[in-house]
N, C-alpha and C positions, 0 to 999 in steps of 0.2 A: 592718591589712592594707593593702597598696598598692592604688591605684585600678586596677580591672580591669573589663572588659566582661562583663556577666552572660551566661551561656549562654541560648540561645533557650528551652529548656523552662522555665527558671526565670522568664524574662521573661513567658512565657505564663501561668504559674501566678500570678504577681504581678498580672497584668492580670485574670485570672479572679477573684482575690480582691476586685477592685474592683466587678465587675459580676455575678458569679455567687455569690450568697449561698446559694441553695437551689433546688430544682426550679422554684419559681415564677419565679425570675429567668431560668432557661433558657426557660420557656414564654413569658415576655414578649419576649425577644430573638427567638425563632423566629417568633412570630406577627407581630411588627412587621416582620420581613423579608418575611413573606408579604404583609402589607398593602402594603408598599412595592413589591412585585412586581406589584401590581394584581390581587390575588386577589379573587374574588367568592364563593368557597366555601372555608372553612377547616375542616378536621376535626382534632381533637386527641384522641389516644389516650394514656391514662395508666395505668400499672400501679405498684402499691405506692407510691402517693402521688407518683409521678414519679421516685423513686429507682431503681426497676428499669427503667422505660421511659417515655420521653416522645417521642411521634411527632407531628409536625405536617405535614399534607398540604394543599397548596393548588393552585388552578388558575390561578396567575399566569403570567407570561411565561416562566418557566423559565430554565435555565442551559445554555449550550453546553458540550460535553464539555471543550473547552479552558479553560473558565472554572472548572471544578470545583477544580483545585489552587489557583487564585488566591483562590477563596472561603475557603480555609483558610489563606491567608497574611495576616500581620499588616499592618494599614493598607492593605489592598487593597479598594477599593470602587468601585461604579459610580454612586454617588449625588452625589459632588462631585468637581470637578477643579481648582478654583481658589479663591482667597480670596473672590471674588465669590459663588461657589456657597455657601460656608460662611456668608456673611452673609444668604443667602436660603434657608436650609434649610427645606424643607417635608416631607421624608421623616422617618420616625421614627428611623431609624438612618443613620449616615453615617461613623462612625469606622473601620469595617472591623476591629473587635476582637472582636466577639461570637463568631463561629464558631471562630476559632483559640483563643480563651480556653476555650470549651466543650470543644473537642477535646482540650485539654491536661489535662482533669480527668475524661474519660469515654471511652466507646467511641462513636464517631460514624459515621453513614452518611448520605450525601446521594445521592439519586437524582433526576434531573431530565430534562426534555425541553422544547425550544422548539417552537413551531408550525412553524418552518422545517425542523427536523431530522426525518429519516425514522425515527430510533430514539433511545432515551434512553441515558443513561450514569449510572454511579454511582461513588462514591469512598468509601473508608473511612479512618478515622483512629482511633488508640488511644493515649491518653496522649501526644499530641503527635506521634506518628509517623504520617506520611501516606503511604498507598499510592498507586499510580497509578490513574487512572480506567480503567474498563472498560465495555463495552456492557451495557445492561440495559433490559428492557422497562419502559416507564413512560408514562403519558399526559402530555399537555401540563401543565406545572406542576412542582412540586418537593415532595419528601418528605424531611424531615430527621428522623433517628431517633437518639435519645440513650439509651444504656443504661449502667447501673452508674455513676451519678454519684458522683464522689469515691471510687471503689473502691480506688484506690492512694494515697489521701491520708487516712489514718485520723484525723489531727488535724482535718481539715475535716468528715469524716463524723460524728464524734461530736457535733458541734454541731447536727446535724439532729434534728428532733423525731420523734415517732411518725409512722408512715405516714399515719394519718388526719389528723393535724395538718398535715403537709406538703401533703396534698391540699386541705385547706381554703384554704391559701395559694394553691395553684394555681388553685382554683376562683374565688377572689376576683380574682386577676389577670386571668383569662380573662374574667370578667364585666365588669371595667372596660374591657377592650379591646373587648368586644362592644358596650358602651355608647358607645364612641367612634366606631364605624362602623356605622350602621344599614343601609348599602348592601351589607353583606357578611353572608353566612349563616355561622353557627357551629354546629358539632356537637362535643360533648364526651362521651367515654366514660371510665369508670374501672373497671379490672379487668373490662373487656368489658361493662360495664353502662352504658347510655346515661344521662347526667345531664341533658342538654338538647339540643334541636335547634331552633335559632333561624333562621327564614327571613328573607330580606331584608325590611326594613321601609321602605316608601316614604311612606305616608301618616302623618299625625299619630296616627291611631288605631292603626296597626300599630306605630309607635314606642312609644306608651304601653303597648301590649301587651308589648313586649320589656322596657320599664322595669319593668312590674309583675312580670314573671317573674324579673328579675334583682335588683331593688331591693326590691320588695314591693308587693302590691296596695294596701295601706293608704297607702303613700307617694303613689302616683299618684292615688288617690281623695281625698287631702287635701293637694293641692298646687296652686299657681298656675303656669300656663304663661306664660313671659315671652319677649318678643322686643323688643330695643331696639338701635338703631344710631345712632352719633354720631361724627362726625369720624374715620371710618376704623375705629372700634371697634364690634364687634357682639357682643352678649351674648344668648344664647337658652338655653332649658332649662326646668327645673321647680324651684320653690322650695317647700319644705314649709311648711304652716301652722304658726304658732307653737305652737298647741295640740298639735302632733305632735312637739315637740322631745323629744330622747332624752337619756339619761344619758351616752352615749358619742358621740363624733364619728365613728360608723361608717357614716353615710349622707351623707357629704359627698364628692361626686365633681366634680372640676374637670378640664376639658380646654381646652387652648390650641392652636389650629390643629390639632385632632385628636389632640394628644398629652396623655396623662393625666399630671397633675402633682400635687404636694403643696406648692404654693408658699405661703410664709408671708404674702407681701404680699396675695395674692388671698384667702386664708382670712381674714385680718384685715379686709379690705374687706367681704367677705360677712357676717362676724359683726357688723360695725358697722351694716350694713343692717337687722339684726334688733334693734338695741340698745333700741329703744323698745317692743318687743312680746315680748321674751324673758323667760321666768320663771327667776329664780335662776341657777344654774350649768348650766342645760340647754344642749344642743347642737342647733342647728337642722339640718334635712336639706335638701340641695340637690343638683341635678344640672345643672351649668352648663357652657356651651360658649362660650368667648371666642375670637373671630376677629379678627385684626389683620394688618397688613402684616408679613411675616416679617423685614423689615429692622429693625423696631422691637423685636424680642425676640432675645435671645441664648440659644439652647437648649444651648450648650456650657459651661454654668456649673456642672454637677454630673456626677459620674461616671456616674450612672444616669439623668441628664437629667430628674430629678423636680422640680428647682427651676430657675427661669428668672431672667434679668436683663432688665428692660425698659429701653428707652432713655428713656422718659418714665414712670417708675414712679409718680410722683405722679398723673399724668393717668389712668393705668390704674386705680389705686386709687380715685380719686374717681369714675370712670365706673362701676365695679362697685358701689361703695357707694351712689351716688345711684340707680342703676337698681333695686337691691333695695329701697331705702328707699321709692321712689315706688311700686313694685309692692305692697309690704306696706301702704302707706297706703290702698290701695283696699279693704282688708278691713273696710269698714264694714258694719254690719248691713243696710244697704239693698241691698247687692250680693248678690242672692239666688243668683247663679251661683258665689259664693264658698262653699265648704263650711263650715258652722258647726262649732263644737266639738262632737265627739260626746258623748253623755250620759255615756259611761263615762270620758271624759277630764276631767270637771269636778273641780276642786281645792277642798278646803275644804268638806266636806259639812255638812249641817245637824246632824250628831251633836254638833258643838261647841257648839250652842246649846240652851237650854231650849225645849221645845215651845211654839209660839205659837198664835195663833188664825187660822183661815182666814177671810179677809174676802171675801165674795162681793158683786158689784155687778151692776147691770143692764148687759148688753152695749150698746154704742152703737147708735143707730138706723141702719138701712141707709142708706148714702149720705152719712154724716157722719163727720168725723174731728175729734179734739181735737189742736190744734197749739199750740206755743209755751208759754211759762211761765204765760200767763194762763188757759189752759184753755178759751179760746173755741172754740165749735164752728163749723165752716165746711164747705161742700159739698165733696165729693170727686169728682174726675173718674175715671170708670171706663174701662179699656181695652176693646178689642174682646172679650176673653175674660171680662170682668166683674171683672178684678183691679183693686185700688185702688192708690193711691200710698203705701200703708202696708205695706211688706214684713214688718214685725214684728207686724202685726195690731193688735188692740185688747185692752186689759187687761180681764180678767173677774174676777181674784182676786189676792190677795196671800197667799202660802203661808208660814206660820211666821214672818211678819215679815221674810223674807229674799229670797224669790223672787217675781217677777211672772209670773203665768200669763196669756198673751195668746192669743186666737184669731186664726189666720191663715186665708188663703183655702184652704189645703190641709193644715191641721193645727193644732198648737199650738207656741208659743214659750215657753221658760222663760228668764227673765232674772235674773241676780244683780244686784239693784238697786244694791248698794254698789259692786261692780266696775264696772258700767256708768257710774254717776255719777262715779266716780273718773276714768275715761278722759275723760269729757266735760269735767270741770273741768281736767284736765291739759292737754288740747289748747287750751282757752281761755287758760290761763295761758301756754302757750308762744306762742300768737298775740299775747298782750299784750306779752310780753317782746320778741318779734321785731319788733313794730311800733315798739318804742323804738330800733330800728336799733343794737343793741349799746350801749345807754346804760351809761356807766361812772361810777364814783364815785371821786374822788381820795381817797387815803389821807392823813390828817393826818400820820402818821409812816410813811414808806415801809417796806415789809417787806423786810428784807435777808436773802438766802439765800446760803449758801456752796455752790459747785459746782466742777466741774473746769474747767480752762481750755478744754477742747474744748466743754463745754456752754455756757460763757459766749460763745464765738465763735458757736456755733450759734444762741443766743438773739439775737445781734446780726444774724446773717444773715436771720433770720425775724422781725425786730422788727416790721415792718409787718403781717405776718400775725397775730402775737400781739395786736397792738393792735386789729386788725379783729375778733378774737374777744373783746376786752374787757380784755386785760391789757397795760398799758403798762409796759415794763421797760427799765431802763438798766444799763449795765455800770459799776460803780464801782471795780472792781479786777480783777486778772488772773483770779481765780476767785470773784468776788463780783457778785451781781446785786441791783438794788433795784427792787422792784415799787411803782410810783407810783399806778397806777389799776387798778381791778378791775371786773368786771361787777357791777351793782347787786345781782343775786341772790346773788353770792358774797361780798358784804360781810360781814365777821365770820367767814368761813370760813378754813381753812388753805390759802390760795392758793399758798403755797410748794410744798406737795405736788402741787397741781394743775399748777403750772409744771414741776416736775421730770418728772412723767409726760408732759406735753406735749413736753418736750425729748427724752425717750426715744423718743417716736413720731416726731418730726421726724428724729432721727438714723437711725432704722431704715427708715421708710417715706417720708420727705419730706413728710408731712402729719400733722396731729393733729386729733382731735376730742375730746380730753380735757376741754377747757374747757366745751364744749357738753354733754358727758356729765355733768360734775359739776353744771352748772347745771340740766339736766333731772332729775337725781337729786333735787335739792332741791325742784324744782317738783312732782315725783311725790309726795314726802313731804307737801307742802302739800295736794295734791289728795286724798291718802289720808286725811289728818286732817279735811279739810273735807267729804268726801262723806257722803251720807246713811248713817246707821248701821243695823245690823240691829235689828229689832223696832220701828222707827218705822213707824207705820201711815200709809200713803199713801191718798189718795182716788183714785177711778178717773181723774179728770182729771189728777192728779199723775203717776200711773203712765203714762197715755197721753202726757203731755208728755215724760216720760223716754224713752219708746220713740221719739217723733219726733226728739228730740235725738240718740239713738243713730244713727238713719238718716241724719242730717246730718253726723255726726262721723267723721273719718278714724280708722282703726285701732280702731273701736269694738268689734271682735270680741274684743279683749283689754283688760284693765285696764292701768294704767301699769306694773305689775309683770310683765305678760305672761300673767296667768291669763285663761282664757276668761270672757266676760261673758254668753254666751247659748248656747242650743242649740235645735234645731228637731226636732220629731217629726211626721212626715207622717201623714195619715189612713190611708194604706196600711199604715204600720207599726203604727198603733193597731189596725187591722182584723186584722192578723196576730196581734197580741198577744191579742186577745179572740176569735180564730177566727171572725170574722164572715164569712158567705158560704160556710162549709164545711158 
């Protein structure tokens, strides 16, 4: 065919195909418009999963009668006017494509009024045909009503799922938007039945109440609240405890300048923060809010604005990674404000072992503690409430040769002695390696690897960074690299595979932690093989020494493979179990 200009209805439907995938996509666009309009109260009414009706009402600034036709015109927007505005976008929408795209595949009605207008106005559109605006009674704010989505496009309609499934997508989308703005109240109904009514959340307690309602009470009760700011970057939110990791990545929420995203660079950085405490192929849970100068991020890199492009992607990646890594390092057993692993979440029960014997010992004398590897007793200073400096308490028994039973000030602690000792040894090994400042071992015969020309150039660009991580590499051909020195811990390992993985990370994220990951993996295996084994009978002094080491060791809440090392049961829980006082 000869080159020709496409008709406007076809242009609108092509645009709709980019941003309007299902009713949830419509809900996202309409609610984001309401938020950009300064709404403090948003109500969403859904029928038949959003296929029959999706209505969004807000109390924002509203639209003038003369603006209603412009709202349905392509590339008409009040949010940007110049390239400078585009580089500093803080609104959720800015392209002016959402409403005309939605109107091209549905029956649409907009009713609105501004605070300066004496009366409201409304406009209707069906399948891209726009009527003239007419007067209508309406409070200050805007109502957008979408009916019969894709009713004249059967090819698109047949790709929609059952109404219940579509509503679940709508529900998840609205929940994410409600998590992005605690200063806005949200109400949702489906088939005239209220699903939730979320008031404005100003205090941290009110925010956590909303999070518990939308994400889950178990998440908020087993998470750490974080706030960290550095060089114009700020990260806040909640990160789930490693023991609460899930089989799916369905509890990972990321927001950048108030915009919900699914950015691969940020997800990779957050997962790296968990690398030392995560069990197997489990997925951690998090709810994170990243704030930075809008000039430093391009929000126009994805049709649905779900992925971003950072001006300093490497700096952002390292900031998120380091923030989570440091926060999770505080999960030592001594931090009693950190929720321990719940008893139901323990992995590797005693059923795998033959029954052992219960060793009972005399509880330590009041006012004394056993510390260090020598088992020497020393006086303990008590706080005003009578609590001691031993959060894990004092050992009273060894159960089945596997668990240490300790008495604490407010209950009992159960410790997996192998897992706990493994973490202690692992952290000591890492400290010993780090104190060597990246000690390297020259290879008698350099390891030569073949790669693409692009990877070879990438290796030369990051040659100094690779050397700092312990791998000294030279280019000996257009697509050939020679590894001349490696970290001592990786001597004798397949460093070629490690280098290839590192180059893949450098190409995608501008940073790599593969070398350290491989090094830590080997140290974890050494720690696992060296840790005290099940059925080894420990003395009371040895058990107490292990408890004190746990209290001093970072990340002692999990072993080097991410499994929990201890749990705590309070006296109140024991009283409820045995119905005491009833």
